[in-house]
Residue, then its C-alpha position, 0 to 999 in steps of 0.5 A: x082596195x079600190x073596188x077593182x077600179x083605177x083610181x082618179x086621184x094622182x096621190x092614189x095612182x103613185x101608191x099603185x105598185x109601178x106607178x109613178x109621177x109620169x103614169x099617174x098624170x098620163x092617166x089623169x089627163x088622157x084616160x080620165x080627161x081631166x084638164x087640171x092633170x099634170x103635163x106628161x114628161x117623159x125622156x123625150x118630152x125632157x130633151x126636147x124642153x131643155x133643147x128648145x129652151x122651154x125650161x131653165x136649166x134649174x128646171x133640167x137639174x131637178x129632173x122630170x118634175x122640175x121640167x113638168x112644174x115649169x112647163x105647167x107655168x107655160x102651158x094654159x091649164x086648158x091646153x094641158x091635155x092636148x100638149x100631152x098628147x102632142x109631145x108624148x103621143 
């Protein structure tokens, strides 16, 4: 389907078996170094972001995707890869 290569596009990545938003954003930001990739929100990032007040209650109730969207409004695009590596790694 992809010629034996991992696709770079978010929509193609999430269509692969076992790949959800977190892994798709992680691949795009860390493996491919794409600054426009979304911030990776795992359980730990979710907890830290909500407890430190980086996101509001509505984002927390929306789950990881809500937290990601709100964090992306706060973290500059050119800092997203570094932010992901700092909070996930």
